[in-house]
Structure formats: C-alpha cells, structure tokens
N, C-alpha and C positions, 0 to 999 in steps of 0.2 A: 399315580398319574404322575409323569415328572411334571409337566407343566398344568398349570392351577388353569382351568375354564375361564378363569373370571379377572384373570393378569389383564388381558388385550385384548381388543378387537378378534385379531388369529385366533387365540386359544377358545374364546367362543365361540366362532363359528367354528371351529374343528369339533367343541363336545356337539354342540346341535346339529349337523353330521353325523355323532355320533349315535345322540338319543333319538334321531329321525331311522338310523339303518336300527336301530336296537325293536323300536316300535315296530316296521318291517319285517323284523324277523320273526316275533314273535303275535305277529297281525289276528294267525287262525289261532293260537292260543288263547287270544286273548277275547274276540270275538263267540271264541263257546261260553265264556262265563253270561254275555251278556243277554240276562233274564229280566231287568230293572231298568229304566220303566218299561219299556217296550220290548217285547222279548223279540228283536231283529237281526239283531247277530253281524252287528256292526260295529259293533266301540271299537275294536283293532282298529280298521279300516277306518273309522273315521280318525283317529287319532291320531295314525302313522300321517294323513291324507294333510290336516291337520301342523303337523311337525314338519311334514315337508314345504307345504306353502309359505312356512319360518322360512327354514333354512333358501329358499327357490329366492323370494324378495330381500333377505341379507346378504347370501350369493351376488349378488346385480352389484352390488357398493365395489367401488373403486378398492385395489388394496391397499393391504395397509390402513382401512379405515378402522375406526376408534373402536375401544369396548360402549363409550354411548352409544356413536354411530348407529352399531353392528348390533347392541341391543334394542335400537326401537324400531331397526329393521326387522329383526325378530317378529316383536310386537305386532306387528300389524304387517306381519304377511299372515299370523297365524292367526288373530280377529278377522280379516277378509276371508282365510282361507278354511275356519273353522267348522267342522262338520258336526253334528249331535251331541246333547247335551254332553261328555265328557273332552268333546275339540273344545266347546266355549270355554268348560273352567282349563283347560292345559294354556286354552290361551291366555287368559287372564294370569297365569304363572308367570309366560313369558311377559305379561306388560307389569309385573312385577320385580322381572330381576331390573327390569328395564328403568322403572323408578328407580331402585334400587342404586342403579348403575350412575348415574346423576351427580349420587353427591359425595363418594368419595371415602367413602369409608373401606376398611380389612376386608376381605374377599368374605373372611368367615361372617360378621355381617354383613354383608351385602345379600349371602346366602338365605340367613336370619330375615333381616328386611324383606326381601323379594317372597320368600313363601309367608308372610303377616304380610304384606301387603297384598297379596291376589285372595287368601282369606277373606281379605275386608273387601274387594272385586268383586271376587265373588257373591258371597253375602247379601253383595247391592245387589247384582246381574240377577242374581234367580230370587223369581218373584215364590215359591215355596218350597225352601232349603228339605232333602233328606238325610236325616240320621243314619250309616249304616249303607253308606255314597264314599264316592271320591272327596265329596266335601266332607268326609270323618274324616278319612285319610289326611286329604289334605292341610287339614286344624290338624290332627297330632303330630306331622312333620314339624308343623311353623313354634308350634309349642314346645320340641324337643329341639330344633335349632335356635330356640331363641334364651332356652336354659345350657345351653353347652356353654363348659366354660371351655375361658380363651377366643384368640380375636382366630385361628388356622381356620380356614374352611375345609380339610381335612378330616378335625373333629366336627364342625359342624354337621357337616355333611354325612358324616355314619351314626352323629344322632338321631338326625332330621330321617334316614333314610330305614332306620329302625323300629323308631317308633313309627312308620308308616306303614312296614311288614303289621305290625303290632297291628296295630289298626285294621287293614287290611285283610287280619284273620278274624279280628272282630268281626268284620259287616254282619259275615254269614250267620251270626246270632242277633244280629240287631233289625235285618228285614224278614218278615214272613216268606217272599217270594223267593230272599236267598237261603232262606233255611230250607224250607218247599225242597227246591229245587238240589241244593246238597252244596252250593258256590259261593264264592263271595265274588265280590262287585268286577264289574268289570272295568271301569273309568280307574278305580280305586287302583287295580293290576298293572296298568298303565301309568298311571303316575310313580309306579314303583318300580316300573324297568326302569320309569325317565329319571327320576332318583340313584337309583342303583348305578347311572352310567357318567352320575358325580362323587361314585366312591369306588370306581376300581382303584387294585391297586392301595388305599391310604388301612395308613397303620388300624389296629381295632376291629376294620370291619369284619363281621359275621356273615357265616354260609345265613342265607334267607331257611327259616323252617320249610320244611313238606308240608301243604296244607294240601288238602283233598279238593282239585279241584275237578269232579262229578260233575257232568252234563245230565240234567233229564231232557229223554226224549219229546214231550212235549209240555208248554208251560201254559198254556190256551188265555194267558192276560190277552184282552181286546185293547187294541190300536186305533190312531187316526194319522190325516196328513202331516208330516213333518214340515214345516212350513220355513225359511231359512232368509236373510237377506242383511243389507245392509244397509245402515239407514240414516239421514244427514237431519239434524231436527230435534227437537225439545223432548228428548227419551222418558224423563218422567211423565210429560205427559202421554208418549205412547203407550206409557209399561202401564198406564191407571185405567186407557182405555181395550189394551188386551187383554187383563185381567178379568176373569173370566166368560174368554171365548175360548178356554183349554187351556192344558197341563203343561208341564215341563217350562214356562218359560224361563228367560235366561234373556238377559240384555249385556252383552260384554259389549265395554264401555271402549272406544277407545280415547275419547274424551266425551266433555259433558252434552256432545251437540252430535256427536258422532262413536257410533258401534255394528253390534250387527245382532240381530234378533234372532232367536228361536226360538220357536212357539209348538205342540203339536195341536191340532183343532180338529173338529167336524165340523168350524166355521171359517173352511181356510180364505174363500171367495172375503168375507167381511174382514176375514184378518187384512189381507191385501186393498181391498177398497179402506179401511181405516188408513194403512199403511199411506198408501197413497196420499189420499187427503191430510195427514199427517204433516210430511212433507219429504224429502226429496231421499227415492227407493232405488236401488241392485241391486244388481248381480240377485236375483229372487231367484231361489230353488224350492222346488217340492219335491219332493216323494212318498208312494205312498206305503204309508207302514201295515200289515201285516194283514189286519184285520179286513181291510180296504180293497186287499187282493180280491176280484169276482169270487164270488162264492161256488165255490163246484170244482173250480179248476187251479186248485194249485200248483198241476204242474206244465203249465203253458202263462209263459211270462210276455205281455205285450209292450215295444218299448215305442216311444214317441221320441222323434225329436223333433224339439219346440225350440223357439227362442224366448227366455227368461222375459217372464211379463205375466200377466194373469193367464193369457189362454195356457198353459200348464194345467193351472190346476182345472179346467173343462176338461182336458184328456185324463189325470189326475182322477174326475167324478167319473169319465168312464171308463175307468178299470187298466188307463200303462199307466208304464210308469215315463217317465220324461228326461229325458236327456239334452244341455244344451250345446248346439251349435259350438264350432269347434276347433284347435289344434288339437286337444283334450277328449274330443267325441269317442273317435274307437275306445277309449281306456275308460272310459265311462260305465261305455256300454257294455263293457266284458266287466267292469267291477260290479255292474247289477245283473248281469246274468248267472257272475260265478253266486254273488250274495243270496240268489232269489231261491238255489236249489232248484226250478223248474227244469224239467222234462226238455219243454218246446218253446219258442221262441219266436216271436213274428217282430220284427221289426218294419216302422212303419216310416221312410226321409221324410217325404215331408215335402219335399224340395229344396232341404233346408245342407244340402249335402250336393258338393261339385263332381262330379264325375271323379277325381283322383280322393278327394275323403272318399266317397263310396267304394271303391278298390281300397282302398288302404280296412276302411270296417269291413271287408272280406275276405282280408286278407288275414284280421285280428281272431275273427270270429271261429275260425279252419283251431283255433290252438282248441279249444272249446267241443268237450266231448258232449253240448249240446246240437238237438237238432234247428235248425239256425233258420228262415224263411223269413227274404225283403222283399215286402211289398209293392210294388210300384207308383206308388202316392206323391203324386207333386206337385201339389197343392198340400195347406191346415186342412184347407174343409175337405179337400179327396180324405186327409188319414181320416176326418169324423165321421167322410159316410163310412168309410173301411170300421172302424170301431161299431157302428150304429148297427150292420148287419153281422156282428163276430159272435159267432153261436161254440161257448166253451164244450158242449155237450157235441159239437160234431167229430171227428179225425180232422188232423192235420191240416190235411192236403185237403181236406173238404171246408175246412175253413179258409182257409189260404185264398181258394178260388173264388169262392164269396165274397172275400171281402175286398180283392183282385177287382174282380168283375161292380161294384158296386162303387170305390173310388175310378174305375177307368171311364163306365159312363156316367159319370158326374163332369158334365163344361165344366171348368174354371175360367176364369180372367182373373188378369192382377191391375189394380191401380195406385199410381203408387210419380208422384214428384219430381215434375224433366231438372234433371239436375244443369242444363247446360243444351243453346237451343239448337236443333236440327231440322231439318226435313225425313219425313217416312212415307209411305206408302201410304197413312191418313193424314198427309199434309205436313204442313209447318209445324213446330213446333218448338217452344220459346220454354226461357228457364223460367217454373213456377207452374207451368202449364200440370195439367193430371193427364197422364199416359197412362191409356188403359190396352194393355194386349193379354193375348192371348195362343195358347201352344207356340210363342213364341213367336210370335207376330201381332205387330199393330194393329190394331180392334179399330179406335177412333181418340182422339184429342178432344180435349174440355176442360173450362177455366176454372170449375170449381166441384171440389170430391162427390158434392150430388149429383151435380150433373150428371158424373160420371156414370154413377154404380146406377144410377139410373138408366141410362142410356145402352149402361156392358148387360144389365139383368135384360131389356127387350130386345136386343143383338142374340143374346144367348139362349131366348126362349122363342126366339122363332124357330127350333126345331124342336119344340114344344118340353113339357114340363110341367111340374106338379109342387114343388117347390125350390123356393132359393133359401140356401144357406149363406150369411153374408158376416166375415168377420172386418171389425174396423177399427181404426186406430182413434182413442176417444178423444183423442186430439184434433181432427180431422174432422168427425163427423159424430154426433149423436144419433143414439138408439132410439129417439123418441121418431126422429124423421126417418129413419130407413125402415122402420116399426110400417110408417102412413104408407110404403112402399106395397103394402101388400092387397090395401083395397084397389090404387089405380094400376096395378100390375094384373092383376085376376090371381091369385097365387098365395102360400102361404110362406109368407117372410120370416126368418131364425136368424136372428142377430145375436153375435158374441164379444161384445169387448177384446182386446187384444191390441197392449200398450206393448211398447217391442216388433213390432211387425214392419217395422224399417219400408211401410207403404202403408197406401189410404188406405187398402181395402184389397184383401180376396174374394172374390166372388161364387161361388157355384151351385148349380141350376139341375139338377135327376127329377 
C-alpha cells in the first residue's frame, strides 16, 4: 500500500471501505463455510453487513475528520450494525482500533494494541468462548502482532495476517463440527479477509496456503432464535440474567453501560422481557434459525413486515421471518429470500409499507427466481390471522388464497393518540384524545385507551364474530384489563403485547 491505513482519518476510512468491499466480494464463499455454531449460511453476509454499517457511520463525518474521529465512528457503526456472532467479534476489532487510535503510538504498535484490545473485548463479550473459531484466529493474530520486531505497520500486519491464516487452517482440526464437514471456521475466514486488506503490497507478504474448503450437503445441527438488540443500562447485570436462557451470548460493549446484545435462545420472549425490564432496548431484531423453520416446509418462506419490538417474537414463533419497515426493507427481504434457499415465498406487508415501498418491494423481488406472493394484510392482526391458517402441505396458490381470505374476513381497527386537534366525522378531537379508525375512516373518539378499545370491539362485533385479537402497547394498556373484556363482550379475547406498535392498540374481529 502506498499510504498506511493508520496514517490519518481519510486513510483509515479508505481502508475500511476496501475491507467492506472484500467481505462483500467473498460473502458467498464465507457463507458456504458456516457450519458452527448454527449452520445457517449467513456468516459472510453478517460480517459484510457489519463492516458496511461501520463505513456508513464513518462516511457521515465531515471531510478531513481525524484518525481518532474516524476510528470511533467505525467502532460505533459496527457495534450498532453488528449481525451474528462473527459480526459482533468484528465490531470489537474495530473498537480495539478506536481505543488504540487515542494514544498516539506508531502505526505498527497501534495495530498490535488494537488486536490485543479486541481479544480482551471479545473475551469479556462472549459468555462461553469456543476455541477453533474466529476467537482463536483473532488471538493468534494479536500474539503475532505483539511479537513482531519493529514498529512499522507493514511488518506487524504481515506477521498478524500470516498467524491468522495458520490459525484458520487449524480450526478444521479443533472443532468436531468443522472436522466432520471438512471446512475451516467461517468467521475466522472473514477475519483473515479483513487482515489481508492491511497487507496488500507489503514486503514479506506471502500467498495464502490453499485450504480444502469443502462443504458438506447437510450438517443437521439444531438451532434456535437469534435475538439481537442495543441496550443501555447495567450490562454486567443483564449478562448474568441472560446466561442460562440460551447460548452464543455475546455483549459487545461501546461503554460500560451501552452495547449490543446477541443470543441464540428458545426463550426469546423471556430474553426480551428481561432486557426491557433491565434497561433501555432499541433496534431489536429476531431471526428464525434453521431448526425453527416450520417442519415439513423447507421450500416455503413466509416474510412478515413488523416494527422492531416484541411483536417480532410472536411472528417468529409462528414460523415467519421478520423484517423491519424502513428504507432498507426491500434489501432485507431479498437477503432473507436469498439466504433461505426457499422456492416459494409469501410476504405479509401488515400495513407497515406505503404504496411507494410496496412498489419498491415488488420491483426488487423480480430479481430473484423464487415465486413471490404478496398478501393483502392491512394490519399486524390480519397478518396473524393469515399465519394461523397457513397449511404448508397445500400448494402455494391454495395456501395463499386461504391466508388472504382469513386476513380479508377479519374486521380491524386502529386506536392511537391524536397528535393535534381536528374536526372529524366522529366529532371534535383534541390533542391526546384516543382516535379509532377502521378501513381508513374515523370510527370513534375516546378519552382513554381502554374505553376506546372496548367501544371499538363492540362496534366491530355488531356484524358478528367469535374472537377478538388485540395487539397493545404496554405503555398504554395492561394485559389483565384487556383479558377482562372477554366476559363483558361474550367472545374469546386474545391479547398480545406489542411495543413499537406506534399506536395504543390494533384490534381484529373474526
């Protein structure tokens, strides 16, 4: 390299972009190696996404930002955007770079300190570290960097990269899952790819050894739900509470009370409940790992658009993969479709997408070979109704028709706080009043959420119905209050907490 990536802020950002590009280029290759801890084929995608998030954060800085400023932004972006075990470990490497950049050592010493600090961060972040993974590769790179003679970046980077390659090759013999599949560790391969971008053109750099990266057809490992979220609060206390609720627990710290949490768990609801009770939670993301895809239907994927929050666990438990609404929703869907390998895809928009976003999604899915069916689910409750009647044994057209029918027959309403005063067909509305709409029209106005929900239920039941489903904001309503409606209404009432709903409640009658 003509310019050291640790020389200044622009050089560091240029290196980060180069590393992000290399991970993107090798995404599929790394995905194919992914057999541990969960054979879900997404390690390459997770690491590429994490590095891209780091670059996006740093690219928002003013031109000419300092080395320290760029390093800090890369670390924050990586931690916030980290996906999967290996993505979290990569975020800690960038955090190590940020910490090293503050002290003004030579460039070679900075790299050695960064890798060493990253080992410490990872050891603290991962509740149950396993040798033969990216952790082993990172530790070998750090040891070699500290032992390199001289302070030039080139010599330190070459030593660290070669040690990482050697450690990567050894992973095939360290873990039974890797040995059985005949592959090296996917996360370790991604880390080597990142380190190699530091050594391009350096004296003494050797070509990497050829490694047989054969991938077996099936690995048969059981999986859970992957839960990730940003957390602000007592991270040590949270770690103690989450241990025992799952495995692959990683807490990537930005500071002592701010970080990103990752865990694989069969108790996703309990994990989420504990997190919200312990501090401030944001950017919650759940993903169905392979073993939880509905039995007997590996060829059909159901994608549900849901707001970040506990409602995602409800959909995930019903067999759907969730994506959050927003500017990246089309890309997130394509990523889920590509990684699933499913031949048939059903999409539940759930009223979370504008007409323009729906058009973008429809345009984007034309790029894939799978058969995509978008159902007209206008509310989250209607999406739940559709999922409840899905029969994976039925052909796609039949299953989609049955689901559409269930969603369409459900009468729905939305209760929300008015942001300003207005005059409606239901009467005058003051700021803070609870307004209920149905099919885009005002149904009623009430002073309190509970009053609004009960009156809305009664209006919807005027045309018949045997069951009421209610998604509610725990900050506005209580589950026991809503469950008591069953006796007064004379029908079954199902209630589901849904933080992130951006409304008091969604109501569905069927």
